C-alpha positions in Angstrom: -38.6 45.3 -63.3 -35.9 43.5 -65.5 -33.4 46.0 -64.1 -34.3 44.3 -60.3 -34.0 41.0 -62.0 -30.4 41.6 -63.1 -29.4 43.4 -59.7 -30.6 40.1 -57.9 -29.1 37.9 -60.8 -25.7 39.9 -60.9 -26.2 39.6 -56.4 -26.8 35.6 -56.8 -23.9 35.3 -59.3 -21.3 37.3 -56.9 -22.8 35.4 -54.2 -21.9 32.5 -55.3 -18.6 33.7 -56.2 -18.0 34.7 -53.1 -19.3 31.5 -51.6 -17.0 29.8 -54.2 -14.3 31.5 -53.4 -14.2 31.0 -49.5 -14.5 27.3 -49.8 -11.8 27.5 -51.7 -10.2 29.4 -49.1 -10.6 26.5 -46.7 -8.6 24.3 -48.4 -5.1 23.9 -47.4 -2.4 23.6 -49.6 -1.9 24.8 -53.5 -4.7 23.8 -55.5 -3.5 21.9 -58.8 -0.1 22.5 -57.9 1.0 19.0 -59.5 -1.3 19.1 -62.7 1.4 19.6 -65.0 3.5 16.8 -63.7 2.0 14.8 -66.4 3.3 16.9 -69.3 7.3 17.1 -67.9 9.9 14.9 -69.4 10.2 11.6 -67.6 13.6 12.0 -66.3 12.3 15.0 -64.3 9.5 12.4 -63.1 12.1 10.3 -62.3 14.2 12.3 -60.4 11.1 13.4 -59.0 10.3 9.2 -57.6 13.5 8.5 -56.2 11.9 10.9 -53.3 8.5 8.9 -53.1 7.9 6.3 -50.9 5.9 2.8 -52.1 2.9 4.4 -50.9 3.0 7.8 -52.1 3.9 5.8 -55.9 0.9 3.6 -55.0 -1.0 6.6 -54.2 0.6 8.7 -57.2 -0.7 5.1 -59.6 -4.2 5.9 -59.0 -4.2 9.1 -59.8 -4.6 9.0 -63.9 -4.1 6.4 -66.6 -0.9 8.2 -67.6 0.5 7.6 -64.8 -0.9 4.1 -64.0 0.6 3.2 -67.6 4.1 4.2 -66.5 4.3 2.9 -63.0 2.3 -0.6 -64.0 4.7 -1.3 -66.3 8.2 -3.1 -66.1 10.6 -0.8 -66.6 9.3 1.0 -63.5 10.4 -2.0 -61.5 13.6 -0.1 -60.6 11.3 2.7 -59.1 9.3 0.5 -56.6 12.6 -1.2 -55.5 14.0 2.1 -54.9 11.3 3.7 -52.8 11.2 0.1 -51.0 15.0 0.4 -49.7 13.7 2.8 -48.4 11.7 1.8 -45.5 14.4 -0.1 -43.2 13.7 -3.4 -42.3 11.4 -4.5 -45.0 11.1 -7.6 -46.2 11.9 -8.5 -49.3 9.3 -8.7 -52.0 8.1 -12.3 -53.1 9.1 -13.8 -56.5 5.5 -14.5 -57.0 4.0 -11.4 -56.2 4.7 -7.6 -58.2 6.2 -4.7 -56.5 3.1 -2.6 -57.1 1.3 -5.5 -55.2 3.6 -5.9 -52.8 3.1 -2.4 -52.3 -0.3 -2.6 -51.5 -0.4 -5.5 -49.1 2.3 -3.4 -46.9 0.6 -0.2 -47.1 -2.6 0.1 -48.8 -5.2 0.3 -45.2 -8.2 -0.7 -47.3 -10.4 -4.1 -47.7 -9.1 -6.0 -51.2 -12.7 -7.3 -51.3 -14.8 -4.1 -50.5 -12.3 -1.1 -50.0 -13.6 -0.5 -46.5 -11.1 1.8 -45.3 -8.6 1.4 -42.7 -7.7 -2.1 -41.8 -5.2 -2.5 -39.1 -3.2 -6.0 -40.6 -3.5 -8.2 -43.9 -3.7 -11.6 -43.7 0.1 -12.3 -44.2 -0.3 -16.1 -44.6 -2.6 -15.2 -48.0 -1.2 -12.0 -49.0 -4.2 -10.4 -48.8 -6.6 -7.7 -46.5 -9.4 -8.1 -45.3 -12.0 -6.6 -43.3 -13.7 -8.7 -41.0 -17.0 -9.7 -42.9 -15.6 -10.1 -46.2 -13.0 -12.4 -44.3 -15.8 -14.8 -43.3 -16.5 -15.1 -46.7 -12.2 -15.4 -48.3 -12.0 -18.0 -46.1 -12.4 -22.1 -45.5 -11.8 -23.7 -42.2 -9.2 -26.3 -42.8 -10.3 -29.1 -41.6 -13.1 -28.9 -44.0 -10.9 -28.4 -46.3 -8.7 -30.9 -45.8 -11.6 -33.5 -45.9 -12.5 -32.2 -49.2 -9.0 -33.2 -50.3 -9.1 -36.1 -49.3 -6.8 -35.8 -46.6 -8.0 -36.5 -43.1 -6.2 -34.4 -40.5 -7.9 -34.3 -37.1 -5.0 -31.8 -36.0 -2.7 -29.2 -37.9 0.6 -31.2 -36.0 -0.3 -34.2 -38.1 2.3 -33.1 -41.0 2.4 -29.9 -43.9 -0.7 -28.5 -45.4 -0.6 -27.9 -48.9 -1.9 -24.2 -48.2 -1.2 -21.5 -45.8 -3.6 -21.2 -43.2 -4.2 -18.4 -41.0 -5.9 -18.5 -37.6 -9.0 -16.0 -37.8 -11.9 -14.6 -36.3 -15.3 -14.9 -37.9 -18.5 -17.1 -38.4 -18.0 -20.6 -38.9 -20.5 -23.3 -39.4 -23.3 -20.5 -37.8 -20.8 -18.9 -35.2 -18.6 -16.8 -34.4 -15.2 -17.9 -33.1 -11.7 -18.1 -33.8 -10.5 -21.3 -36.7 -8.0 -21.6 -39.2 -8.7 -21.3 -42.7 -7.4 -21.5 -46.2 -8.2 -18.9 -48.7 -11.2 -19.3 -50.5 -10.0 -18.5 -54.0 -6.5 -20.7 -53.3 -8.3 -23.7 -52.0 -11.0 -23.3 -54.5 -8.2 -22.9 -57.7 -6.7 -26.4 -56.0 -9.9 -27.9 -55.8 -9.9 -27.3 -59.6 -6.4 -28.6 -60.4 -6.4 -31.5 -58.7 -9.8 -32.5 -60.5 -8.4 -34.0 -63.3 -4.5 -35.6 -62.1 -4.4 -38.7 -61.6 -3.5 -39.9 -57.8 0.2 -39.8 -58.6 -0.1 -36.5 -60.1 -2.1 -35.0 -57.0 0.2 -36.3 -54.6 3.2 -34.7 -56.4 1.0 -31.5 -56.4 0.6 -31.3 -53.0 4.2 -31.8 -52.0 4.7 -28.9 -54.5 2.3 -26.7 -52.7 3.5 -28.0 -49.1 7.4 -26.3 -50.3 6.0 -23.7 -51.7 4.0 -23.0 -48.6 7.1 -23.0 -46.3 8.5 -20.3 -48.1 5.1 -17.9 -47.7 5.3 -18.9 -44.3 8.4 -18.4 -43.5 8.1 -14.6 -45.3 4.8 -13.8 -43.7 6.8 -14.2 -40.5 9.5 -12.4 -41.5 6.6 -9.3 -42.5 4.8 -9.8 -38.7 8.5 -9.4 -37.6 8.8 -5.9 -39.3 5.4 -4.8 -38.4 5.8 -5.4 -34.8 9.5 -3.4 -35.0 7.9 -0.8 -36.8 4.7 -0.1 -34.3 7.4 -0.2 -31.6 9.4 2.6 -33.1 6.8 4.4 -34.0 5.4 4.3 -29.9 9.6 4.7 -28.8 8.9 7.9 -31.4 5.5 9.3 -30.1 6.8 9.0 -26.7 9.8 10.8 -27.2 7.3 13.6 -28.6 5.5 13.3 -25.4 8.0 14.0 -23.5 10.0 16.1 -25.0 6.7 18.0 -24.8 6.2 16.9 -20.8 9.7 18.2 -19.7 8.8 22.1 -21.9 5.2 22.0 -19.3 7.4 21.7 -16.7 9.8 24.3 -17.9 6.9 26.5 -18.2 5.4 25.6 -14.9 8.7 26.5 -13.2 9.0 30.1 -14.6 5.5 31.0 -13.5 6.1 29.8 -10.2 4.7 26.3 -9.9 8.1 24.1 -9.5 7.2 23.5 -6.0 4.1 21.3 -6.6 5.2 20.0 -9.6 8.1 18.2 -7.7 5.6 17.7 -5.0 3.0 15.4 -7.2 6.3 13.2 -8.0 7.8 10.6 -5.3 10.8 10.3 -6.9 13.4 12.6 -6.2 13.9 14.2 -9.8 10.2 14.7 -11.8 10.4 12.1 -14.3 8.2 11.9 -17.2 7.6 8.1 -16.5 6.1 8.8 -13.0 4.6 11.5 -12.8 0.7 12.5 -12.4 1.0 15.4 -15.2 2.2 12.7 -17.5 -1.0 10.8 -17.3 -3.3 13.9 -18.3 -3.9 13.8 -21.7 -3.6 17.0 -22.7 -0.1 16.8 -21.4 0.3 13.4 -23.4 -0.3 14.2 -26.8 2.2 13.4 -28.8 2.8 16.7 -30.6 5.2 19.5 -30.4 4.1 22.7 -27.2 3.2 26.1 -29.3 2.3 29.4 -27.1 -1.4 28.5 -28.7 -1.3 24.9 -26.9 0.6 25.8 -23.8 -2.6 27.9 -22.7 -5.0 25.3 -23.2 -2.5 22.8 -21.5 -2.3 25.0 -18.4 -6.2 25.1 -18.4 -6.6 21.7 -18.6 -3.8 21.2 -15.1 -4.5 24.0 -13.4 -7.1 22.6 -10.8 -5.0 19.7 -10.2 -1.6 21.9 -8.9 -4.1 23.9 -7.0 -4.8 20.6 -5.5 -1.6 20.0 -4.8 -0.5 23.1 -3.6 -3.0 22.8 -0.8 -1.4 19.6 -0.4 2.1 20.5 -0.1 0.7 23.3 2.2 -0.3 21.2 4.4 2.2 18.2 4.7 4.5 21.3 5.2 2.5 22.8 8.0 2.3 19.3 9.4 6.2 19.0 9.3 6.5 22.4 10.9 4.0 21.1 13.9 5.5 17.6 14.0 8.9 19.9 14.9 7.4 22.3 17.1 5.9 19.1 19.0 9.3 17.4 19.2 10.6 20.2 21.0 7.9 19.9 23.4 8.5 16.8 24.3 12.3 17.3 24.9 11.2 19.8 27.4 8.7 17.5 28.9 11.6 14.9 29.2 13.7 17.4 31.8 10.7 18.2 33.9 10.4 14.5 34.2 13.0 14.3 37.4 10.7 16.9 39.3 8.1 14.9 39.0 8.9 11.4 39.3 7.7 10.9 35.6 4.1 11.2 36.5 3.0 13.7 34.4 1.3 14.7 31.2 2.5 13.5 27.8 2.6 15.4 24.9 -0.6 15.4 23.4 -2.1 15.7 26.9 -0.2 19.4 27.1 0.1 20.6 23.0 -3.9 21.1 24.1 -2.9 23.2 27.3 -3.2 26.9 26.3 0.3 28.2 26.3 1.9 25.5 24.4 -1.3 25.5 21.7 -0.6 28.7 21.4 3.4 28.4 20.6 2.4 25.5 18.0 -0.1 27.3 16.4 2.0 30.5 15.1 2.9 31.0 11.6 5.0 28.2 10.0 7.6 31.2 9.3 7.9 32.5 13.1 10.6 30.4 15.2 9.6 28.7 18.2 12.4 27.1 20.4 12.5 24.5 23.0 13.1 27.3 25.3 9.9 29.7 25.2 7.9 25.9 25.5 10.2 25.3 28.5 9.5 29.5 29.6 6.1 29.2 29.1 5.3 25.9 31.1 7.8 25.7 34.0 5.1 28.5 35.8 1.9 26.0 35.4 3.1 22.9 35.1 2.7 21.7 38.6 -0.4 22.7 38.7 -1.5 21.4 35.3 0.5 18.0 36.3 -2.2 18.0 39.9 -4.9 18.4 38.1 -4.0 16.0 35.4 -3.2 13.3 37.6 -6.8 13.9 39.4 -8.4 14.2 36.0 -7.2 10.9 35.1 -7.7 9.1 38.6 -11.4 10.1 38.4 -11.9 8.6 34.7 -10.2 5.3 36.3 -12.4 5.9 39.6 -16.3 6.0 37.0 -14.6 3.6 34.7 -14.9 1.3 38.0 -17.9 2.1 39.0 -19.7 0.7 35.4 -18.3 -2.7 36.4 -19.7 -2.9 39.7 -21.9 -0.8 42.2 -21.2 1.1 44.5 -21.4 3.2 47.2 -20.6 7.0 46.9 -18.2 6.7 50.2 -16.3 4.2 48.9 -12.7 5.2 46.2 -12.6 2.7 43.8 -9.0 3.3 43.3 -8.6 1.8 46.9 -10.5 -1.2 46.5 -8.7 -4.6 45.7 -10.9 -4.9 42.5 -10.0 -1.7 41.1 -5.9 -2.3 42.1 -4.9 -3.7 38.0 -5.6 -3.0 34.7 -4.7 -4.2 31.0 -4.0 -2.2 28.2 -5.1 -2.5 24.6 -2.7 0.0 22.8 -0.6 0.1 20.2 2.5 0.2 22.5 1.7 -3.4 23.6 4.2 -6.2 22.7 1.3 -7.6 20.4 -2.6 -7.2 20.1 -3.0 -10.8 20.5 -4.7 -10.9 24.3 -2.4 -13.8 25.4 0.3 -10.9 25.1 -1.2 -8.1 25.5 -2.0 -8.9 29.3 0.4 -10.8 30.1 1.6 -8.2 32.6 -1.8 -6.6 34.5 -0.7 -2.4 35.2 -1.2 -1.0 38.1 -2.6 2.8 38.9 1.2 4.1 38.6 1.8 2.4 35.6 -1.3 3.2 34.0 -0.4 6.7 34.5 3.2 7.1 32.9 2.1 3.7 29.9 3.5 5.3 27.1 -0.4 5.3 25.3 -0.7 4.8 21.3 -3.8 4.8 19.6 -5.5 2.1 18.1 -5.7 2.5 14.5 -9.7 3.3 14.8 -9.2 6.1 17.2 -10.9 9.3 15.9 -8.3 12.1 14.3 -8.4 14.2 12.1 -5.2 16.0 10.0 -7.7 17.1 6.3 -7.2 20.5 7.6 -4.2 23.0 7.4 -6.3 25.4 8.7 -6.3 25.1 12.5 -8.8 27.4 13.8 -11.0 24.8 11.1 -10.7 21.8 12.8 -10.5 20.3 16.5 -6.6 21.0 17.7 -6.7 17.5 19.8 -7.8 15.4 17.2 -5.2 17.3 14.9 -2.6 16.7 16.8 -3.1 13.5 16.9 -3.5 12.9 13.9 -0.3 14.4 13.3 1.8 11.8 16.6 -0.5 9.3 15.4 -0.5 9.4 19.4 -3.5 10.0 21.5 -3.9 12.2 25.2 -4.1 9.9 28.3 -7.8 8.0 28.0 -9.5 5.0 30.0 -10.5 4.2 26.3 -7.1 2.7 26.3 -8.3 0.1 29.6 -9.4 -3.1 29.8 -11.0 -3.7 33.3 -14.0 -6.1 33.5 -12.2 -9.1 33.3 -9.8 -8.3 36.2 -11.8 -6.9 38.7 -14.2 -10.1 37.7 -11.4 -12.3 38.7 -10.5 -10.3 41.6 -14.2 -10.2 42.8 -13.6 -13.8 42.7 -10.5 -14.0 44.8 -12.3 -11.6 47.7 -15.5 -13.8 47.6 -14.0 -16.8 48.5 -12.6 -15.5 51.3 -16.3 -14.2 52.4 -15.5 -10.3 51.8 -17.6 -8.2 49.9 -15.9 -6.8 46.7 -17.9 -3.8 46.8 -16.1 -2.6 50.0 -13.3 -4.7 50.6 -9.3 -3.2 49.7 -6.4 -4.2 48.4 -4.7 -3.3 51.9 -6.4 -5.3 53.7 -6.3 -8.1 51.4 -2.8 -7.8 51.8 -2.6 -8.0 55.1 -5.5 -11.0 55.5 -2.9 -12.6 53.0 -4.8 -15.2 51.5 -3.6 -18.0 49.8 -5.1 -19.3 46.9 -4.2 -23.1 44.9 -4.6 -23.0 41.2 -6.7 -25.8 40.3 -6.1 -25.8 36.2 -2.2 -26.8 36.5 -2.4 -28.5 39.5 -1.0 -32.4 39.6 -2.6 -34.2 42.1 0.5 -35.3 44.7 3.7 -34.5 41.7 3.2 -30.6 43.1 0.6 -27.8 43.7 0.9 -24.1 43.0 0.2 -22.2 45.9 -0.1 -18.1 45.9 -1.4 -15.0 47.0 -4.3 -12.7 45.6 -1.9 -10.2 43.5 0.5 -13.1 42.1 -3.0 -15.1 41.1 -4.1 -12.1 39.5 -0.7 -12.2 37.4 -1.0 -16.4 37.2 -4.0 -17.3 35.3 -2.5 -16.2 31.6 0.4 -18.2 31.4 -1.1 -21.3 33.3 -3.5 -21.9 30.8 -2.3 -22.6 27.1 -5.3 -22.1 24.7 -7.2 -18.5 24.1 -7.0 -17.1 28.0 -9.8 -14.3 26.8 -12.1 -16.7 25.8 -11.4 -19.7 28.4 -11.8 -16.5 31.2 -15.0 -15.1 30.4 -16.5 -18.8 29.9 -15.2 -19.9 33.4 -16.3 -17.1 34.6 -20.2 -17.2 32.7 -20.3 -20.8 34.0 -18.8 -19.9 37.6 -16.3 -22.8 37.6 -13.3 -20.9 39.4 -9.5 -21.2 38.5 -9.0 -20.9 41.9 -9.5 -22.5 44.9 -8.6 -21.0 48.9 -5.8 -22.9 50.1 -5.6 -24.1 54.2 -2.3 -25.7 55.0 -2.9 -29.1 56.9 0.0 -28.4 59.4 1.7 -25.3 61.1 5.1 -26.5 59.5 3.8 -25.9 56.0 2.3 -22.8 56.6 5.7 -21.6 57.7 7.5 -23.2 54.4 5.3 -21.4 52.4 5.8 -18.3 54.4 9.7 -18.5 54.0 9.7 -19.4 50.8 7.8 -16.3 50.0 10.1 -14.0 52.4 12.6 -16.0 50.1 11.4 -14.9 47.4 10.8 -11.2 48.1 14.1 -10.4 49.1 15.5 -12.1 45.7 12.8 -9.6 43.8 14.2 -6.7 45.8 17.8 -7.3 44.7 16.7 -8.0 41.0 14.4 -4.9 40.9 17.1 -2.7 42.4 19.9 -3.8 39.6 17.6 -3.7 36.8 15.2 -0.8 37.5 16.1 2.6 35.7 17.9 5.1 37.9 17.0 8.7 37.4 18.4 11.5 39.0 15.8 14.2 41.0 17.9 17.0 39.9 17.6 17.1 36.3 17.2 15.2 33.3 20.8 14.4 31.6 20.6 11.4 34.1 17.7 9.6 31.9 20.5 7.8 29.4 22.2 6.2 32.8 19.8 4.1 33.9 22.4 1.9 36.5 22.6 3.7 40.0 26.0 3.7 40.4 26.1 6.1 37.2 23.4 7.7 38.8 25.1 8.6 41.9 28.6 9.0 40.3 26.1 11.9 38.3 25.2 13.1 41.4 28.8 13.3 42.9 30.0 14.9 40.2 27.7 16.9 38.2 25.7 18.3 41.7 28.1 18.0 44.4 26.5 15.7 46.4 28.6 13.9 48.1 25.9 11.6 49.8 23.0 11.1 48.2 19.9 10.2 49.5 16.4 9.3 48.5 15.1 12.6 48.1 18.6 12.9 45.3 17.7 9.4 43.2 14.4 7.7 42.3 13.7 4.1 40.4 11.5 3.9 38.3 10.1 0.4 37.8 9.6 -1.3 34.9 5.9 -3.7 35.1 7.4 -6.9 35.4 9.5 -5.5 38.5 6.2 -4.6 40.0 4.9 -8.1 39.3 8.4 -10.1 40.6 7.3 -10.3 44.4 3.9 -12.0 43.5 4.9 -15.7 42.4 3.2 -18.7 42.9 4.7 -21.2 45.7 5.5 -24.5 44.8 4.7 -27.2 46.9 6.2 -30.9 46.2 6.0 -34.4 48.0 8.7 -35.2 50.0 10.1 -37.9 47.8 8.9 -36.1 44.2 11.0 -37.9 41.7 13.0 -34.1 40.2 13.5 -36.0 36.5 9.9 -36.4 36.0 8.8 -33.1 37.2 8.7 -29.9 34.5 11.9 -27.7 33.9 9.5 -24.6 35.5 9.3 -26.9 39.1 13.4 -27.8 38.9 14.0 -24.2 38.4 12.1 -22.9 41.1 13.4 -25.5 43.5 16.8 -24.1 42.6 15.5 -20.5 43.0 14.3 -21.4 46.5 10.4 -20.9 45.4 9.2 -24.1 45.8 9.2 -26.7 49.1 8.7 -30.4 50.4 5.5 -30.8 51.8 4.1 -34.1 53.5 2.2 -35.2 50.1 -1.0 -35.7 51.3 -0.2 -31.3 51.5 0.3 -31.4 47.4 
């Protein structure tokens, strides 16, 4: 039994020894390496002091009584000064402080009252370092102190203070706030000192204290500047280490094949530490050199970002390839334009056809050329164009049927109310209603108008895998352009306006065609811009559709809707008072049509019917010369060239005729009326006709 106890005791002792040994092994550095330093000769000790910083001397003085006696003796001041000189930019030690005390103020981060650690910065004017709690207990409000000293001050700028003061945050009059304060120990000492002095002695003492305060304040400013520079230098050192670490990480990533992703993540041409997203990742931004072991942790931390960047890069590259192929398709479609008089589907419409979609969907590393699109489209483009035009007109017809009740036998596109549309796409001059509908579109211009989708149009570009998304929406998002759609049009307000004009003629808008209105040729007068006795505007029904826009000065959409809702017509049917007046108006209209025809021929965009090489010529004479030189057509006819009128050209023949009194004062008329008179679109009639 005794033997067992001995064994257990021996085991316990062995275990204790091993634990002690294990705990010792956890201590870094060589234990007790400087234990013989106090017993060394002084010349060796002094040689060691030459390599120490002020904080090292301070810590050494606190290790033993022997070092404390040695380092706090007056003869050791030379070692403190030498250590202080090693700190660049450090202000000199004040005359009223010892070197050890100055070193403690600068480098010891403990509170000098309660020894609380990690106090960031001392109160330089007090030459003390206090924690927040001790700061309140060791300070006195300046204004309370000045009152106790018999100096009535209401603000700090009234004159110099006898004691240094700091702006501190702490408990003052029961509240936590910032307030100017004296050091309590200095203040109490001054009160005690002044208590036994005469008035003259007090004044002299206060003046002396003010001069000392100025010296302390100057030194405090120097210390604050030194601390600020030290922080900036330290920050720069850390940034240099971080930048070196970042560059090492980038190099590692390039070596492992992540170079394209690193460059993709930075918008700049060069990978920069200042702007790269990886530089903001905490594990990358650590201010320490990169090691082989640390690289594994860094790579694990940034791998999700790199994978996201790779997916985004592949999406962008795929979209660039698709966009380039769509541009090739656009060039191909442009060459087909003359053959179909430019009434043909645009790129977003053709891109979703099976022939084009197959080419566009090909892998990015496979070549796609313009000739490939040309050979795929040419055999099937005719039926595609025919079907596309039929579908567009069916959409227009259905859209019109939603605005007015029609019988199934009636073709909505032949009706007067189905003749004009307005556009709300992004290609029109402005989204403002006034500018957007200045020129209502005919059906031809509706089909050829270069629509651009509104920002809210449905699109999808978030997935590079085209097998998982709607191809049409994907193409729309890449081009920011959309297939032809009736959603781009506005019609109700136009149809209501035309319906009013038709009803004024005593006909039914649901059955009256545009040709019937043209044959009937009713004339209307605008009641909004009519100036009785001065001038009157008379116009056909087509001109009335366009004229309702510029004849009002306020918001046209709101005014037109209100007028339609209140049955307040903008026009009234005009009947001439005499045959002579009717003849004058007819002659002016004929002159207007002739002038419009001349202008249309000179301003229309002309094209060759045989090729697309003349698309940039535009002028008729140039296209004729092109036909003779390129196609050897000596006498070009209508089959060889054609003109595409602009919306303005379509509306030139449809302008009002202005009626003026025979004795009208031209100087009193508006500029546009005088100009119409010069152009022959204004006629003089008896005043009762006006």
